[in-house]
C-alpha positions as CSV (number, residue, x, y, z in Angstrom):
1,X,283.4,211.6,128.9
2,X,279.9,210.5,128.6
3,X,279.0,210.8,132.2
4,X,278.8,214.7,132.7
5,X,276.6,215.4,129.7
6,X,274.3,212.2,130.7
7,X,274.1,213.4,134.4
8,X,273.1,217.0,133.3
9,X,270.1,215.4,130.9
10,X,268.9,213.3,133.8
11,X,268.9,216.4,136.1
12,X,267.1,218.3,133.6
13,X,264.5,215.8,133.1
14,X,263.9,215.4,136.8
15,X,263.8,219.2,137.0
16,X,261.1,219.7,134.5
17,X,259.3,216.6,135.5
18,X,258.8,217.9,138.9
19,X,257.8,221.1,137.8
20,X,255.0,219.9,135.9
21,X,254.1,217.6,138.8
22,X,253.9,220.7,141.0
23,X,252.0,222.5,138.6
24,X,249.3,219.7,138.0
25,X,249.2,219.1,142.0
26,X,248.3,222.8,142.4
27,X,245.9,222.9,139.6
28,X,244.0,219.9,141.2
29,X,244.3,221.6,144.6
30,X,242.8,225.1,143.2
31,X,240.0,222.9,141.5
32,X,239.3,221.0,144.8
33,X,238.8,224.3,146.5
34,X,236.4,225.6,144.0
35,X,234.6,222.5,144.3
36,X,234.0,223.0,147.9
37,X,233.3,227.0,147.6
38,X,230.6,226.7,145.4
39,X,228.8,224.2,147.8
40,X,229.2,226.6,150.6
41,X,230.5,224.2,152.9
42,X,232.3,225.3,156.2
43,X,234.8,223.3,158.3
44,X,234.0,223.8,162.2
45,X,235.0,227.3,163.5
46,X,236.0,228.8,160.3
47,X,234.7,231.0,157.8
48,X,233.8,230.4,154.1
49,X,237.3,231.4,152.8
50,X,239.3,230.1,155.7
51,X,237.6,226.7,154.8
52,X,238.5,226.8,151.3
53,X,242.1,227.8,152.0
54,X,242.4,224.9,154.2
55,X,240.9,222.5,151.4
56,X,243.3,223.9,149.2
57,X,246.4,223.4,151.6
58,X,245.4,219.8,152.4
59,X,245.2,219.1,148.6
60,X,248.5,220.5,147.9
61,X,250.5,217.6,149.2
62,X,252.2,219.6,151.9
63,X,253.9,221.8,149.0
64,X,252.0,225.1,150.4
65,X,252.4,224.2,154.2
66,X,253.6,227.8,155.7
67,X,252.9,229.5,152.2
68,X,248.9,229.6,152.8
69,X,249.4,233.7,151.8
70,X,249.9,232.4,148.2
71,X,246.3,231.1,148.2
72,X,243.9,234.0,146.9
73,X,240.3,233.8,146.9
74,X,238.3,236.4,144.8
75,X,234.4,236.6,144.0
76,X,233.2,238.4,141.0
77,X,229.9,239.6,139.9
78,X,229.2,238.1,136.2
79,X,226.9,240.8,135.3
80,X,229.0,243.6,135.9
81,X,232.5,242.1,136.1
82,X,233.2,244.0,139.5
83,X,235.4,241.7,141.6
84,X,236.0,241.6,145.5
85,X,232.1,241.5,145.8
86,X,230.6,239.2,148.4
87,X,230.0,235.2,148.1
88,X,226.3,235.3,147.1
89,X,224.8,232.7,145.1
90,X,225.3,233.5,141.3
91,X,228.7,235.3,142.1
92,X,231.8,233.5,140.4
93,X,234.5,232.6,142.6
94,X,238.0,232.1,141.6
95,X,240.8,230.2,143.5
96,X,244.0,230.6,142.6
97,X,247.8,229.8,144.1
98,X,250.0,232.6,142.7
99,X,253.7,233.1,142.2
100,X,254.8,229.8,144.1
101,X,258.8,229.9,143.7
102,X,260.1,226.7,142.8
103,X,264.0,226.3,142.9
104,X,265.3,224.0,140.4
105,X,267.3,220.9,141.6
106,X,270.2,221.5,139.6
107,X,272.6,224.1,141.5
108,X,273.1,226.4,138.8
109,X,269.7,227.2,138.3
110,X,268.3,227.4,141.6
111,X,269.2,231.1,142.7
112,X,269.3,232.8,139.3
113,X,265.9,231.8,137.9
114,X,263.4,230.3,140.0
115,X,260.5,229.1,138.2
116,X,257.2,230.9,139.1
117,X,253.9,228.7,139.3
118,X,250.6,230.6,139.1
119,X,247.2,228.5,138.9
120,X,243.6,229.2,138.7
121,X,240.2,227.8,138.7
122,X,236.8,229.4,139.0
123,X,233.3,228.4,139.0
124,X,229.8,230.1,139.6
125,X,228.2,230.0,143.3
126,X,225.2,227.9,143.6
127,X,221.8,228.8,145.3
128,X,221.5,228.0,148.7
129,X,218.6,225.6,150.3
130,X,218.0,227.9,153.4
131,X,218.9,231.1,151.3
132,X,221.5,232.1,153.8
133,X,225.4,232.5,152.6
134,X,228.2,231.8,155.2
135,X,230.3,234.6,156.2
136,X,233.0,234.9,153.7
137,X,235.7,235.4,156.4
């Protein structure tokens, strides 16, 4: 009589704990992506945005493998608040993971109500020593 409610509570604890772990992992990944973006680093043969996506994917502990389309990068002008501008120094870069669907471990909730996880981080782009921005794409 005690086993079924106890098992349900244990599964709820595991489900909610994993959802919190997943969100904090993604938050760390987008923070690392922003830190990488503001320094204008690029990886060999990749543009700036592709390099940022790769950093976020690597920092997500494999949860985003095959789901790179959930990683979004946006540059905004802080003076006009217009977005989708270039990656020039002084602009704000926002890296986000949007609408990651987490299916609960408990089979009753898996299909009915998947949890949607969205995280964002942003920072101002630094100035460049050489004065030339790398290509964004």
